[in-house]
C-alpha positions as CSV (number, residue, x, y, z in Angstrom):
1,M,5.0,67.8,-15.0
2,L,3.0,66.1,-12.2
3,K,-0.5,65.7,-13.6
4,N,-3.8,66.0,-11.6
5,G,-7.0,67.7,-12.7
6,T,-7.1,69.9,-15.8
7,L,-7.2,73.6,-15.1
8,K,-9.2,75.7,-17.5
9,T,-7.0,78.5,-18.9
10,G,-8.0,81.8,-17.4
11,S,-9.8,80.2,-14.4
12,N,-7.4,82.1,-12.0
13,E,-6.8,78.8,-10.2
14,M,-3.6,76.9,-9.4
15,E,-2.9,73.4,-8.2
16,L,-0.2,72.9,-5.7
17,V,1.4,70.0,-3.8
18,D,0.6,70.3,-0.1
19,F,3.6,69.1,1.9
20,R,4.5,69.2,5.5
21,I,7.7,70.1,7.5
22,F,7.7,69.2,11.2
23,K,9.5,71.2,13.8
24,Q,10.8,70.1,17.1
25,S,10.4,72.7,19.8
26,G,11.2,71.5,23.3
27,D,9.0,68.5,23.9
28,N,6.5,69.5,21.3
29,V,6.3,68.9,17.5
30,Y,4.7,71.5,15.3
31,E,3.4,70.9,11.8
32,G,4.2,73.4,9.1
33,I,2.0,73.4,6.0
34,Y,3.7,74.4,2.7
35,G,3.0,74.2,-1.0
36,V,4.6,74.3,-4.5
37,N,2.9,74.8,-7.8
38,V,2.1,71.5,-9.5
39,A,3.3,73.0,-12.8
40,K,6.8,73.0,-11.4
41,V,6.7,69.4,-10.0
42,R,8.0,66.5,-12.2
43,E,7.3,63.8,-9.7
44,I,7.3,62.8,-6.1
45,I,9.5,59.8,-5.1
46,K,10.6,57.9,-2.0
47,M,14.0,58.7,-0.5
48,P,16.7,57.4,-2.9
49,N,20.2,56.4,-1.9
50,L,22.2,59.6,-2.0
51,T,25.9,60.2,-2.7
52,E,27.2,62.9,-0.3
53,L,29.2,65.8,-1.6
54,P,32.2,67.4,0.3
55,G,32.4,71.1,1.0
56,V,28.7,72.0,0.3
57,P,26.2,73.7,2.6
58,E,24.6,71.4,5.2
59,Y,21.2,71.5,3.6
60,I,22.5,69.8,0.5
61,E,22.1,66.1,1.4
62,G,23.7,64.8,-1.8
63,I,23.0,63.8,-5.3
64,F,21.4,60.8,-7.1
65,D,20.8,59.5,-10.6
66,L,17.2,59.8,-11.9
67,R,17.0,57.9,-15.2
68,G,20.3,59.3,-16.4
69,V,20.0,62.8,-14.9
70,V,22.1,63.7,-11.8
71,I,19.8,65.5,-9.3
72,P,21.0,67.5,-6.3
73,V,18.8,67.0,-3.2
74,I,18.0,69.7,-0.7
75,N,16.8,69.1,2.8
76,L,14.1,71.8,3.1
77,A,14.0,71.7,6.9
78,K,17.7,72.4,7.1
79,W,17.4,75.1,4.5
80,M,14.7,76.8,6.6
81,Q,16.8,76.1,9.7
82,I,14.1,74.1,11.4
83,K,15.0,71.5,14.0
84,E,13.7,68.2,12.7
85,P,12.0,65.8,15.2
86,K,13.1,62.3,15.7
87,G,10.9,59.3,15.4
88,G,8.0,58.1,13.3
89,V,6.3,61.4,12.6
90,I,8.3,61.9,9.4
91,K,7.4,60.1,6.2
92,P,10.1,61.5,3.9
93,R,9.5,62.1,0.2
94,V,11.5,63.9,-2.4
95,I,9.7,66.4,-4.6
96,I,11.5,66.6,-8.0
97,A,10.9,70.1,-9.2
98,E,11.9,72.0,-12.4
99,F,12.8,75.7,-12.5
100,S,14.0,77.3,-15.7
101,G,14.9,73.9,-17.2
102,I,16.9,72.8,-14.0
103,L,15.9,69.7,-12.0
104,I,16.3,69.7,-8.3
105,G,15.0,67.5,-5.5
106,F,13.5,68.7,-2.2
107,I,13.2,66.5,0.9
108,V,9.9,67.0,2.7
109,H,8.6,65.3,5.8
110,E,5.3,64.3,4.2
111,A,3.6,64.8,0.8
112,K,0.0,65.2,1.7
113,R,-2.2,66.0,-1.3
114,I,-2.8,68.1,-4.3
115,R,-5.0,71.2,-3.7
116,R,-6.8,73.5,-6.1
117,I,-6.7,77.1,-5.0
118,S,-7.8,80.4,-6.5
119,W,-5.1,83.0,-6.9
120,A,-7.6,85.5,-5.5
121,D,-7.3,83.7,-2.2
122,I,-3.5,83.9,-2.2
123,E,-1.9,86.9,-0.5
124,A,1.6,88.2,-1.0
125,A,3.9,87.5,2.0
126,T,4.0,90.7,4.0
127,F,5.3,89.3,7.3
128,A,8.3,87.4,8.7
129,S,7.6,83.8,9.4
130,N,8.3,82.3,12.8
131,A,9.3,79.0,11.2
132,G,12.9,78.9,12.2
133,T,14.6,81.9,10.5
134,L,12.5,81.6,7.4
135,D,11.9,85.1,6.2
136,K,9.2,86.6,3.9
137,G,11.8,86.6,1.0
138,K,11.5,82.8,0.8
139,I,7.7,82.9,0.7
140,T,5.8,83.8,-2.5
141,G,2.3,83.6,-1.1
142,V,0.0,82.8,1.8
143,T,-3.4,81.2,1.8
144,R,-5.9,79.9,4.3
145,I,-7.1,76.3,4.2
146,E,-9.5,74.2,6.3
147,N,-9.7,74.7,10.1
148,D,-8.4,78.3,9.5
149,E,-4.8,76.9,9.0
150,V,-2.3,78.8,6.9
151,L,-0.4,77.3,4.0
152,L,2.8,79.0,2.9
153,I,3.9,78.8,-0.8
154,L,7.7,78.6,-0.7
155,D,10.0,80.3,-3.1
156,L,11.9,77.1,-3.9
157,E,13.6,78.9,-6.9
158,S,15.6,80.9,-4.4
159,V,17.4,77.7,-3.4
160,V,18.6,77.3,-7.0
161,E,19.9,80.9,-7.0
162,E,21.6,80.4,-3.6
163,L,23.4,77.3,-4.9
164,G,24.6,79.1,-8.0
165,I,23.1,76.3,-10.2
166,Y,21.4,78.9,-12.3
167,S,22.1,82.5,-13.1
168,P,20.4,84.7,-15.7
169,K,22.2,84.9,-19.1
170,M,22.6,88.7,-19.3
171,E,24.9,89.0,-22.4
172,V,23.1,90.7,-25.3
173,E,24.1,93.0,-28.0
174,I,21.5,95.7,-28.6
175,D,21.1,96.7,-32.3
176,Q,21.1,100.5,-32.1
177,S,19.5,100.7,-35.5
178,K,16.4,98.9,-34.1
179,L,15.8,100.9,-31.0
180,L,12.1,101.0,-30.2
181,S,9.8,103.8,-29.0
182,G,6.6,103.7,-26.9
183,L,5.6,101.9,-23.8
184,A,5.8,98.4,-22.3
185,L,3.8,97.0,-19.4
186,V,5.6,94.6,-17.1
187,L,3.7,92.4,-14.6
188,D,5.6,90.3,-12.0
189,D,5.1,89.9,-8.2
190,S,8.9,89.8,-7.8
191,S,10.5,93.3,-7.7
192,T,13.8,91.7,-8.7
193,A,12.3,90.1,-11.8
194,R,10.5,93.3,-12.8
195,K,13.8,95.3,-12.6
196,L,15.5,92.7,-14.8
197,V,12.8,93.0,-17.4
198,K,12.5,96.7,-17.1
199,D,16.2,97.3,-17.6
200,M,16.2,95.2,-20.7
201,L,13.2,97.0,-22.2
202,E,14.6,100.4,-21.4
203,K,17.9,99.4,-23.2
204,M,15.6,98.6,-26.2
205,G,14.2,102.1,-26.1
206,L,10.8,101.5,-24.4
207,K,9.4,103.3,-21.3
208,V,8.1,100.8,-18.8
209,V,4.9,100.8,-16.7
210,E,5.0,98.3,-13.8
211,A,2.4,96.1,-12.0
212,K,2.9,93.5,-9.3
213,D,-0.1,91.2,-10.3
214,G,-2.9,90.8,-12.7
215,V,-5.3,93.0,-10.7
216,E,-2.9,95.9,-10.7
217,G,-2.1,95.2,-14.3
218,L,-5.7,95.7,-15.3
219,A,-5.8,99.0,-13.3
220,R,-2.7,100.1,-15.2
221,M,-4.4,99.2,-18.5
222,Q,-7.4,101.2,-17.6
223,D,-5.2,104.2,-16.7
224,L,-3.4,103.9,-20.1
225,Y,-6.7,103.7,-21.9
226,E,-7.9,106.8,-20.3
227,M,-4.7,108.6,-21.5
228,Y,-4.6,107.3,-25.0
229,G,-8.2,106.0,-25.8
230,D,-8.6,103.9,-28.9
231,K,-5.1,104.8,-30.0
232,L,-3.6,102.8,-27.1
233,S,-2.2,100.1,-29.2
234,Q,-0.1,102.7,-31.1
235,F,1.7,103.6,-27.9
236,L,1.7,100.4,-25.8
237,R,3.9,98.2,-27.9
238,V,4.0,95.0,-25.7
239,I,3.0,93.5,-22.4
240,L,5.4,91.2,-20.5
241,S,3.7,89.1,-17.8
242,D,4.7,86.5,-15.3
243,I,2.2,83.6,-14.8
244,E,2.3,83.0,-11.0
245,M,1.0,86.1,-9.2
246,P,-1.2,86.5,-6.1
247,Q,-4.8,87.9,-6.6
248,M,-4.8,87.3,-10.4
249,D,-2.4,85.2,-12.4
250,G,-1.1,85.9,-15.9
251,Y,-3.5,83.6,-17.7
252,R,-6.6,85.3,-16.2
253,F,-5.0,88.7,-16.9
254,A,-4.3,87.8,-20.6
255,S,-7.7,86.2,-21.1
256,T,-9.4,89.3,-19.7
257,L,-7.6,91.5,-22.1
258,K,-8.3,89.2,-25.0
259,N,-12.0,89.5,-24.4
260,N,-11.9,93.3,-24.2
261,P,-11.9,95.1,-27.7
262,R,-10.2,98.1,-26.1
263,Y,-7.0,96.2,-25.9
264,A,-7.1,94.4,-29.2
265,G,-3.8,94.5,-31.1
266,I,-1.5,94.7,-28.0
267,P,0.7,91.6,-27.9
268,I,1.4,89.7,-24.6
269,I,4.5,87.7,-23.9
270,F,4.6,85.4,-20.9
271,N,7.9,85.4,-19.0
272,S,8.0,82.6,-16.5
273,S,10.3,80.2,-14.6
274,I,7.8,77.4,-15.4
275,S,9.3,75.4,-18.2
276,N,7.0,72.8,-19.7
277,D,5.0,72.2,-22.8
278,Y,1.6,72.3,-21.0
279,S,2.2,75.8,-19.6
280,E,3.3,77.0,-23.0
281,A,0.1,75.6,-24.6
282,Q,-2.0,77.3,-21.9
283,S,-0.3,80.6,-22.8
284,K,-1.3,80.3,-26.4
285,E,-4.9,79.5,-25.4
286,A,-4.8,82.7,-23.2
287,G,-3.8,84.7,-26.3
288,A,-0.1,85.2,-25.8
289,A,2.2,85.9,-28.7
290,A,5.2,84.2,-27.2
291,Y,6.3,82.3,-24.1
292,L,9.8,82.8,-22.5
293,T,11.5,80.9,-19.7
294,K,13.4,83.2,-17.3
295,F,15.9,84.5,-18.1
296,D,18.1,84.6,-21.3
297,A,18.7,88.2,-22.3
298,S,19.6,87.4,-25.9
299,L,16.5,85.2,-26.4
300,F,14.3,87.8,-24.6
301,Y,15.6,90.6,-26.8
302,N,15.1,88.8,-30.1
303,E,11.6,87.5,-29.1
304,V,10.4,91.0,-28.0
305,L,11.7,92.5,-31.3
306,R,10.1,89.7,-33.3
307,V,6.7,90.1,-31.6
308,I,6.6,93.9,-31.9
309,E,7.7,93.7,-35.6
310,A,5.1,91.1,-36.3
311,N,2.4,93.2,-34.7
312,K,3.1,96.1,-37.1
313,K,1.9,94.0,-40.0
């Protein structure tokens, strides 16, 4: 993982790599400001020599060997269908990112800096971008920076899905003798991810309450407490939370619950595409009972069962 400053667990902040993509429009060149979570960035390198691949989408520039690992390289401008300018404005770099254990390189026109931003200042994308044909489905969040400019946080994981490099492992055998009862709370800003987790939990016998971020998650917890009072932990068996969410991230959500005696005894499992030891250590500090990398149904099933069974003792 690319290292910069040390974030305090529960601070509700993130660090992201600020990078630029330039767009040629007529005689003018426009600068697009984008970001990706530092926790997903292994390193940033100069343009390597690439081996081209036949029969692949145009935005796949090729592959190269990085210390014994073959890395596919994506041209982000082409993926976003942005016309690239010619000339010296571009200072290309390759961001080596890791999603769910998979390494992939992204060509950007300039890697600017690392920014620290509060999740409270990040809004969900509720618009269609005018950057080429980039739509809101490829943007996970929006935030304002200096000079009232807008930074878009791209959903680079969707590139991995488009390429078919990674697909969730959905095969799992449910032990009918171990069906559960009660409720589960699921937090994720992705409706697709929530549905995936919800379907699995329902197969395990649990009824699911959903929230799209930590703020909404706390509201759902308050609603449940008003229904069940101090017996809430007898009904709410487990909480599954993503980490990266606008308004309030998973760490702040978990830390808030940890410090509230109302919610003592309700285990939290983080379910994230971030796959590194640092994030796993942060999850433990926030009070999580387990950390899962999206998405392996068999591992998910066994860990949820283990955590709920352990919490009975």
